[in-house]
N, C-alpha and C positions, 0 to 999 in steps of 0.2 A: 467708265466701265472697266478700264484696265486696272484702276485702283481697287475696285471692288473685287476683281478676280485675284489680284495680288493678296488682298486681305484674306480672302477665302482660302487661297492656297497656303498661306502662312498658318492659318488656323488649323487646316487639315494636317499640315506637317507637325505642328505642335501636338495635336491630339494623337497622331500616329506614334510619335516618339514617346509619349507617355504610356501608350499601350504596349509597346514592344517589350519592355522588361517583364511585364506580367505575362505576355504570351510566351516568352522564352522560359519563364519559370514553370508555367503549366506544361509546355511541350517537353521540357526537361524531365519533369516528374513522370509524365506518361512514357517517355523513352526509357527511364530507369525501370518503371513497372513492367514494361514489355520485356526488357532484358532479364529481369528477375523471373518472369514467367517462362522465358526461354530456358533459363538455367534449370528451373524445375522440370520442364519437359525433357531436357537432355538427361537429367538424372533418372527419370522414369523410363526413358527410351533405351538408355545404355545399361541400366541396372547398376550404375556406379554413382557414388556421391559426386555432386558438382558444386563448385563454389563461385559466388559472385563477390567481387571485392570493389570497394570504392575508397579512394584516398582523399580525405577531406582537405588536405593541404594543396595537392596538385589538381584536384577536381577530376582526376582520371579514374575510369572504372574498367574492370575486365570481367569477362565471363567465359564460359566454355566455347570451344570451337573458334578460338581467336577473336571472339567478339570483344571490342573495346571502344572506348570513346572518351570524350572530355566535355565537361559541362562548362557553360559560360563563366568567365571570371567574376561577373557581377553577383553570382549566387553564393550564399553561405550554405555550407553543408553541416548538418548535425546528425550523426549516426549513432544509434544505440543498438549494439549487437552483443552476442555472447562473447565474453572476455576470452574464453579458451579458443575461439575462432579468429581472434585478432592477431594477424601475423606480425604487426609492428605498430608503434605509436602512430596515431592519425589514420590508420588503415582499418576499415571495418569490413567484415566478411560475413556473409550469410551462406550457410551450406544447406543444400537440398539433398534428400535421400531418395533412393529408388522407389520407396513406398509413397512418395509425395510429401512427407513431413519435412520440416526444416528446423534449423536452429533458431529461427525467428529473428525479428528485429524491426527497427523503425529508422527510416531515413527522412529527414526534414530538409527541404530546400526552401531557402528564404531569400527574399530581396526586399530590403527595407522592412516594411511591416507586413508584407504579403508572404504567405507560407502555403506550401503544399506538402503533404506527408504521404509516404509510401510505407505501409505496414505489411509485414510478412508474419502470418500466424505460424507458430511452431508446430502445432499438432497436424494441421492440414496443408501447410505451405501456401495457403491462399494469399494472394497479393492484392491489396486494395490501395486506391489513391483517393485521398480526401483533401478538402481545403478546410483546415481547422477554423472553427467559428462560423462556417456556412451551415445553414439549416439543411437537414436531410431531404 
């Protein structure tokens, strides 16, 4: 009986460890999307342009009102944003305007073969999170 319980616990631990990177990936994508939406809402509320930045090397991000954070080191970040908004090499920025529009962009978070992408539409500033390759 004890042997069976040990085997089941080992199997559960193995399964949990395999799911953790995927969960971190998904929760990180949702966190970034929420912060991008917050940045948009701050631009609309204050009547002033607001910027969200993410550093692909350090995995750190910043937004308005001293919002900041760091993504897990196991994640790869690929960001495509307007070149004129890029403050330095390896740092991507998306600017939101008081009318809700944005400079637009895409941030892809990847762990091994799993990916989640966050898109910001330039005309509306709409922020969406999708898992590439997943059916709608």
